[in-house]
C-alpha positions, 0 to 999 in steps of 0.5 A, spaced: 227 432 919 227 440 919 234 441 917 232 437 911 225 440 909 228 447 910 234 445 905 229 442 900 225 448 900 231 453 899 234 449 894 227 448 890 227 456 890 234 457 887 232 451 882 225 454 880 228 461 879 234 458 875 229 454 870 224 459 870 229 464 866 231 458 861 223 457 860 221 464 859 226 466 854 225 460 851 218 461 850 220 468 848 224 465 842 218 461 840 222 454 842 217 449 844 219 447 852 217 440 853 218 440 860 219 444 866 222 440 872 224 441 879 229 435 881 231 429 877 229 421 877 222 419 877 216 424 878 212 425 884 208 430 881 206 432 873 201 436 870 201 438 863 199 446 862 198 447 854 205 445 851 209 444 857 209 438 862 210 441 869 213 436 874 216 435 881 221 429 881 224 425 887 231 428 887 231 435 889 238 436 887 237 440 881 232 441 875 231 442 868 228 445 862 227 441 856 227 444 850 225 441 843 231 440 839 236 440 844 237 433 844 235 429 837 228 429 836 225 422 838 218 423 835 218 417 830 213 413 826 215 408 821 212 407 814 206 402 814 204 403 822 197 403 823 195 410 826 188 413 828 188 420 828 183 426 830 181 432 826 181 439 829 176 445 826 181 447 821 181 440 818 188 438 821 190 432 824 192 434 831 192 427 835 195 421 832 194 415 836 199 409 835 193 404 838 186 404 838 184 410 843 177 407 843 173 413 842 166 415 839 169 421 836 170 420 828 177 418 827 182 418 820 185 411 820 190 408 815 197 406 814 203 411 814 206 412 807 209 418 808 210 423 814 213 429 815 213 432 822 218 438 822 218 441 815 212 441 811 208 438 817 203 433 813 202 425 813 200 421 807 195 415 809 193 409 806 186 406 807 183 399 807 181 400 800 188 402 798 187 409 797 192 414 799 190 421 802 194 427 804 193 430 811 196 436 814 199 435 821 197 441 826 203 444 828 202 443 835 199 435 834 200 430 839 203 423 838 200 418 843 204 412 843 200 409 849 195 411 854 200 414 858 206 416 853 205 422 848 209 427 845 208 434 841 211 434 835 216 440 834 217 443 827 224 446 825 222 453 827 220 451 834 226 447 835 232 450 839 237 449 833 233 453 829 234 460 833 239 465 832 245 466 836 242 471 840 236 467 842 239 461 843 245 465 848 239 468 852 235 462 853 241 459 856 244 465 860 237 467 863 238 461 868 244 464 871 241 471 870 235 469 874 239 467 880 243 473 880 237 477 880 234 473 885 240 475 889 239 482 888 232 482 890 234 478 897 239 483 899 234 488 898 229 485 902 235 484 907 237 491 907 230 493 909 230 487 914 236 489 918 238 496 915 244 498 911 251 498 913 253 505 916 259 505 920 264 499 921 267 499 929 273 495 931 270 491 937 277 487 938 284 487 936 288 480 936 295 481 939 301 480 934 297 481 928 298 486 922 293 491 925 296 491 932 302 492 930 299 498 925 296 501 932 289 500 931 285 500 937 278 498 940 273 502 938 276 505 932 272 507 926 274 504 920 272 509 915 275 507 908 279 501 905 283 503 899 279 509 898 272 506 898 267 507 904 268 502 909 263 496 910 264 489 912 264 486 905 268 491 902 273 490 908 273 482 907 274 483 899 279 488 899 283 484 904 282 478 900 284 481 893 290 484 896 294 478 896 298 480 902 300 487 899 299 493 903 292 496 904 290 503 905 285 503 911 283 510 914 280 510 921 277 515 925 279 516 933 276 521 937 274 525 931 281 525 928 282 521 922 289 517 921 291 513 915 294 506 916 298 502 911 297 494 913 299 488 909 295 482 911 298 475 912 295 469 910 292 464 915 288 458 913 288 460 906 285 466 908 288 473 908 287 477 915 289 483 918 287 481 925 281 485 927 274 483 929 269 489 926 262 490 928 258 493 923 253 498 925 246 499 921 241 504 920 234 504 916 235 505 908 231 509 903 228 505 897 234 508 893 239 506 898 236 499 899 236 497 892 243 500 891 245 496 897 242 490 894 247 491 888 253 492 892 252 486 896 251 482 890 258 485 887 262 484 893 260 477 894 261 475 886 268 478 887 269 473 893 266 467 890 270 468 883 276 469 888 275 462 891 274 459 884 280 461 882 284 459 888 281 452 887 283 452 880 290 454 881 291 449 887 291 455 893 285 451 896 284 444 896 278 440 893 276 438 900 274 445 902 268 444 897 261 444 900 256 439 897 249 437 898 250 434 905 254 440 908 250 445 905 244 442 908 247 442 915 249 449 914 242 451 912 239 448 918 244 451 922 243 458 919 235 457 919 235 456 927 238 463 927 232 466 924 229 469 918 235 474 916 241 470 916 237 465 912 235 470 907 242 472 906 245 465 906 239 463 900 242 470 896 249 467 897 247 460 895 243 463 889 249 467 887 254 461 887 249 457 883 249 463 878 257 463 877 258 456 878 253 455 872 257 460 868 264 457 868 266 454 862 265 447 864 262 442 859 255 440 861 254 447 865 251 453 862 258 456 861 260 451 856 254 451 852 255 459 851 262 457 849 259 453 843 254 458 841 260 463 841 264 459 836 257 458 832 257 466 832 264 466 830 264 460 824 257 462 822 255 455 823 254 450 829 258 445 831 256 438 830 251 436 835 254 429 836 261 432 838 258 437 842 253 432 846 260 428 847 263 434 850 257 435 855 257 428 856 264 427 858 263 433 863 257 431 866 261 424 868 267 428 871 262 433 875 258 426 877 265 424 880 267 431 883 260 430 886 261 423 889 268 426 892 265 432 895 259 428 898 264 423 901 268 429 904 261 432 906 259 426 910 266 426 914 266 433 916 258 433 918 258 426 921 265 424 923 268 431 926 
């Protein structure tokens, strides 16, 4: 139970920051945000503040920000419909009921002759005497379908599709961007918690490995890798990026520097040189902690991108992917090790979420950015129905992949 709760908490934090990015930049662009949701499925909690419904839903495996105009607007009132409406101080109709609200407040009652909720925002009603009157609709008017269901109208200039290419791109890109920023902040916090990497010391050299053959010994200090200051992350990333080609490693032994050229070898889909390094740490300054946060984010980004490339090229099997079950299990195990490992794990998960969402896969943010890019080039958007069809197909494929990954998770966690 503790593992489940920790995983839900970590995942909820990541989703919250992702959706917060979408939300803030959508609001900045003047887009009506209908809902800010954490999770999917039936609502556990829902509260409306201003224009937006904030909700927590039962399945904590994601979330969404629903912007007006992203999907076809379903606010519809047919001609001849009997409505009850309230006026505000500006003499505009701001609440329109499709049922009798049973209120003592004065109401405008009539049957709809004509209504425009997107462009000019007006409604023409016919009263019981057959007289027609034109009323202005408030631009933030609510349509009440029944006592429990209501929706705010969205004039065209409040809809996603009416915004500039730049505004739309930022509203979509801001989700992954906020996850990247969260990663940087968490790594900065981690730098203050554990210190920053000072020197990388070889704790053990494995026999019959490239490092052993090159002459590396226990207690050697690795100072540089391919001309870059040595840290554990730099060592890992440079070895993986080498693709088996020799890497330049500078070691220090008894005050003397020794340059070595070592070609990593592949084992279990990972390039290794055969050393077990121990990273030493020291207390950082504010500038050093911030710099360390950016460096760690960059190095982890390289590793994650390399993993995605290997997955696409077939160097890594789909079976190696971790889904919700395995990530939950790993989160619980890491949480038991302490706060610092959990901070790093959360930072890495946040970065994974950002990079994965930026991939050009239909239904993800990366795919939506591609459609916006095409719009910028051709001067007009692709027809919404065609774009929605692509995203729907992509979503179906993602669900199939999720089922496969979840099955692999269950087999790994419970049967190995």
